[in-house]
C-alpha positions in Angstrom: 111.0 140.8 110.3 109.1 139.3 107.3 105.7 137.7 108.0 105.5 139.2 111.5 102.0 140.1 112.6 101.2 143.1 114.8 100.7 142.1 118.4 97.1 143.4 118.4 96.1 140.4 116.2 97.7 137.9 118.6 95.1 138.6 121.4 92.0 137.5 119.5 94.0 134.6 118.1 94.7 133.3 121.6 91.1 133.7 122.5 89.6 131.9 119.6 92.1 129.1 119.0 90.7 126.7 121.6 87.1 127.3 120.6 87.9 126.9 117.0 89.7 123.7 117.7 86.8 122.2 119.5 84.3 123.4 116.9 86.4 121.8 114.2 86.4 118.5 116.2 82.6 118.6 116.5 82.2 119.3 112.8 84.4 116.4 111.8 82.6 114.0 114.1 79.2 115.0 112.6 80.3 115.0 109.0 82.1 111.6 109.2 79.2 109.7 110.7 77.9 108.2 107.4 81.3 107.6 105.7 81.8 104.3 103.8 85.3 103.4 104.7 87.3 101.0 102.5 89.6 98.9 104.7 92.4 96.5 103.7 91.3 92.9 103.1 92.3 90.4 105.8 93.6 87.1 104.5 93.8 84.2 107.0 95.6 81.2 105.6 95.5 77.9 107.4 97.8 75.1 106.6 96.4 71.6 107.6 98.6 68.6 108.6 97.5 66.7 105.4 98.8 69.5 103.1 95.4 71.1 102.6 95.5 74.9 102.5 92.6 77.3 102.9 92.5 81.1 102.6 89.6 83.0 104.2 89.5 86.5 102.7 87.5 89.1 104.5 86.7 92.1 102.2 84.2 94.6 101.1 82.6 92.5 98.4 80.2 95.3 97.2 83.2 97.6 96.5 84.9 94.8 94.6 81.8 94.1 92.5 81.3 97.9 91.8 84.8 98.2 90.6 85.7 100.9 93.1 89.4 101.7 92.9 91.3 100.9 96.1 93.0 104.4 95.8 89.8 105.7 97.4 89.6 105.8 101.1 85.8 106.2 101.0 83.3 104.6 98.5 81.6 107.9 98.0 84.8 109.2 96.3 84.2 106.9 93.3 82.0 107.5 90.3 80.6 104.0 91.0 79.2 105.0 94.4 75.6 104.8 93.2 76.2 101.2 92.1 77.9 100.4 95.4 74.9 101.7 97.3 72.6 99.5 95.2 74.8 96.4 96.0 74.9 97.5 99.7 71.1 97.0 99.9 71.1 93.5 98.4 70.6 90.5 100.6 73.1 87.6 100.7 71.6 85.5 97.9 71.4 88.1 95.1 74.9 89.5 96.1 76.3 85.9 96.0 74.8 85.5 92.5 76.6 88.6 91.3 79.9 87.4 92.8 79.5 83.9 91.2 79.6 85.6 87.8 83.0 87.2 88.7 84.5 84.4 90.9 86.8 83.1 88.3 88.2 86.6 87.6 88.6 87.2 91.3 90.6 83.9 91.7 92.7 84.8 88.7 93.9 87.9 90.4 95.5 85.8 93.1 98.9 84.2 92.8 99.8 81.5 95.3 103.3 80.3 94.5 104.7 77.1 96.2 108.4 76.3 95.6 108.3 78.5 92.5 105.3 77.0 90.9 101.7 78.4 90.9 99.2 76.5 93.0 95.6 76.2 91.8 92.9 77.5 94.1 89.2 76.8 94.1 86.3 78.6 95.6 85.1 76.8 98.8 82.5 79.1 100.3 81.2 82.7 100.4 79.7 84.1 103.6 77.8 87.3 103.2 76.1 89.0 106.2 72.5 90.1 106.1 71.8 93.8 105.2 72.4 96.0 108.1 72.8 99.8 108.2 73.3 100.8 104.6 75.5 103.6 105.7 78.1 101.2 107.1 80.3 98.9 105.1 79.9 95.1 105.7 82.6 92.5 105.4 82.0 89.3 103.5 84.3 86.2 103.7 85.4 84.4 100.5 87.2 81.2 101.3 89.5 79.5 98.8 91.1 76.1 99.1 94.0 74.1 97.5 96.4 71.3 98.2 100.1 71.7 98.8 102.4 69.2 97.1 104.3 66.8 99.2 107.4 68.2 100.7 106.5 71.9 100.0 109.1 74.2 101.5 108.1 77.8 100.6 105.0 79.7 99.9 104.5 83.2 98.4 101.2 85.1 98.3 100.3 87.9 95.9 97.2 89.4 94.5 96.5 92.1 91.8 97.0 95.7 92.6 93.4 96.4 91.8 92.4 94.5 94.9 94.2 96.9 97.1 96.1 96.6 100.3 95.8 93.4 102.4 96.9 91.8 105.6 98.3 88.3 105.3 98.2 86.0 108.3 99.3 82.4 108.1 98.6 79.8 110.9 99.6 76.2 111.2 97.2 73.3 111.7 96.9 74.0 115.4 96.2 77.7 114.9 99.6 78.9 116.0 100.8 81.9 114.0 103.5 81.3 111.4 103.7 84.6 109.6 101.9 87.9 109.2 102.5 90.9 107.0 100.8 94.1 105.8 101.0 94.2 102.0 100.5 97.3 99.9 98.5 97.0 96.7 100.2 94.7 94.3 103.0 93.7 96.7 104.1 90.1 97.1 104.8 88.5 100.4 108.2 87.2 101.4 109.1 83.6 100.7 107.5 81.9 103.7 109.0 78.8 105.1 106.3 76.2 105.5 108.5 73.1 105.4 108.6 72.5 109.2 105.8 74.9 110.0 107.8 76.2 113.0 106.0 79.1 114.7 107.7 82.5 114.4 110.2 83.2 117.1 109.7 86.1 119.5 112.8 87.8 118.0 111.4 87.4 114.5 108.0 88.8 115.5 109.7 91.7 117.3 111.8 92.6 114.2 108.8 92.3 111.9 106.6 94.7 114.0 109.5 97.2 114.4 109.8 97.3 110.7 106.1 97.7 110.2 106.0 100.6 112.8 109.0 102.3 111.1 107.5 101.9 107.7 104.2 103.4 108.8 106.2 106.6 109.5 108.9 106.4 106.8 108.0 106.4 104.0 104.2 105.6 104.3 103.1 108.1 107.0 103.4 111.4 105.2 100.8 113.0 107.4 102.7 111.9 110.6 106.0 113.1 109.0 104.6 116.6 108.3 103.2 116.8 111.9 106.7 116.0 113.4 108.3 118.5 111.0 105.8 121.0 112.2 106.8 120.4 115.8 110.4 120.8 114.9 110.0 124.1 113.1 108.7 126.0 116.1 112.3 126.2 117.4 115.6 124.6 116.5 116.5 124.5 120.2 116.4 121.0 121.8 114.3 122.0 124.9 111.1 123.0 123.0 111.4 120.0 120.8 111.9 117.6 123.8 108.7 118.9 125.5 106.7 118.4 122.4 108.0 115.1 121.3 107.7 113.7 124.9 104.0 114.9 125.0 103.3 113.4 121.6 105.0 110.1 122.4 103.2 109.6 125.7 99.9 110.4 124.2 100.1 108.2 121.1 101.5 105.3 123.2 98.4 105.5 125.5 95.8 105.5 122.8 97.7 102.9 120.7 97.7 100.5 123.7 94.1 101.3 124.8 92.8 100.8 121.3 94.6 97.5 120.8 93.2 96.4 124.2 89.7 97.2 122.9 89.1 100.0 125.4 88.5 102.8 122.9 87.7 102.8 119.2 87.1 105.4 116.5 86.7 104.8 112.8 89.3 106.0 110.4 86.7 108.3 108.8 86.9 110.4 112.0 90.6 109.8 113.0 92.1 110.7 109.6 90.4 114.1 109.3 91.5 114.9 112.8 95.1 114.1 112.0 94.9 116.4 109.1 93.5 119.1 111.3 96.3 118.7 113.8 98.8 119.3 111.0 97.1 122.5 110.0 96.9 123.8 113.6 100.5 123.1 114.5 101.7 124.7 111.3 99.5 127.8 111.7 100.6 128.3 115.3 104.2 128.2 114.2 103.5 131.3 112.2 101.9 133.2 115.1 104.2 132.0 117.9 108.0 132.4 118.0 108.6 130.2 121.1 107.1 127.4 123.1 104.0 128.4 125.1 102.6 126.5 128.1 99.6 125.5 126.0 101.6 124.0 123.1 102.6 120.7 124.9 99.1 120.2 126.1 97.7 120.6 122.6 100.4 118.3 121.2 99.4 115.7 123.8 95.8 115.9 122.6 96.8 115.6 119.0 99.1 112.7 120.0 96.0 110.9 121.3 94.5 111.2 117.8 97.6 110.1 116.0 97.8 107.0 118.3 94.4 106.0 117.1 95.8 106.2 113.5 98.7 104.0 114.5 96.3 101.6 116.1 94.2 101.2 112.9 97.3 100.0 111.0 98.2 97.5 113.8 94.6 96.4 114.0 94.6 95.6 110.3 97.7 93.4 110.7 96.3 91.8 113.9 98.0 90.7 117.0 97.7 87.1 118.2 97.4 86.5 122.0 100.8 84.8 122.1 102.5 87.8 120.5 100.3 90.7 121.7 102.7 92.4 124.1 105.7 91.8 121.8 104.0 93.1 118.7 102.6 96.1 120.5 105.9 97.2 122.0 107.9 96.5 118.8 105.4 98.4 116.6 105.6 101.4 119.0 109.4 101.3 119.0 109.3 101.3 115.2 107.1 104.3 115.2 109.5 106.1 117.6 112.5 105.2 115.4 110.7 106.6 112.4 109.9 109.9 114.2 113.5 110.2 115.4 114.6 109.6 111.8 112.5 112.5 110.6 113.9 114.8 113.4 117.4 113.7 112.5 116.9 114.7 108.9 115.5 118.1 110.0 118.5 118.7 112.3 121.2 117.6 109.8 119.5 119.2 106.8 118.5 122.5 108.3 119.0 123.0 112.0 122.8 122.7 112.4 123.4 124.9 109.4 120.8 127.6 109.6 119.2 127.3 113.1 121.2 130.2 114.6 120.9 132.5 111.6 118.8 135.7 112.2 116.8 135.0 109.1 116.0 131.4 110.1 112.4 132.2 111.1 111.5 134.3 108.2 113.2 132.2 105.6 112.7 128.6 107.0 110.0 128.5 109.7 107.2 130.6 108.3 107.4 129.5 104.6 107.8 125.9 105.7 104.9 126.1 108.1 102.8 127.8 105.4 103.5 124.9 103.0 102.7 122.3 105.7 99.4 124.1 106.5 98.4 124.2 102.9 99.0 120.5 102.5 97.2 119.7 105.7 94.2 121.9 104.7 94.0 120.0 101.4 94.0 116.7 103.2 91.4 117.9 105.7 89.1 119.0 102.9 89.6 115.8 101.0 89.0 113.6 104.1 85.9 115.5 105.3 84.2 116.0 101.9 84.9 112.6 100.6 
């Protein structure tokens, strides 16, 4: 059979695979320690009873001033990294002076539309923390303010693509949540009903977080998609797939919940390379193994713990209020599961039912497909580790 390796090579492979995995984890933990992560901006909008509106924007101000593109996950990837490092060492006063020169341009990149008409915003305050560890990004808060016209019914928020992804959260005058959404770079929010300022219903919150969880897999979670496809490729039979998906689901559910409860936390600069490493490992094992081994579900469980931390980073960016914590957490996880099932369904309908029983299925589908997935995962791993 094509691509089959002599059995003599499988013995050392089994002996070294666990040691290699733990060595890789250690390398990633060490190499990611000084990463300068770029996170989505968090926008907290408060609607007052007298029509006043304020937007507190928490962001990496130094990255904004250095003009670092939001396509970078790490500031060190940008040609402006030296300038960013210089800004990172500035105290609050000189950094505020630099921002003041660009404040008008920053506000001009924001569109707040009320009942179809733009609403003017003014700078209210800028809060910049003191210089801490220069190797760690700090968050500043830029607060804008405006005044809603009498009888305002709908509100839409949008800011320029260059400002990157953002999390929009809107509260009423009492602090009760009205709306929240994760916005990709350049996206506009939905038309938000602010006429009666009625808090979002549980069903609306549930539907919203299911959609966010699903979208994090399809279409946004290409790394998670490739991992699930890698699990499927080992065998078209349902039993091996059931063992793996069950282990993966249980694991990522545990770490998602534990992370959101604040019991565990790892930065994305560690989690993202580990996710890429899990893709490589599963794909390579597909090439060496023809059937489910007793170790595979255990390793998938371990990898699921890491993927759960990746899911948690998205949910943390969006934020869960105390009143909707359980609803949002459960709904987001359901959305993730629906996304995974969708990926498996496509694999079954597109490949499994047609070719799964063919004698050439492994040599023509499994091994080439796994090689392709391994190459993509290896590229992501190199990219995420090297920065």
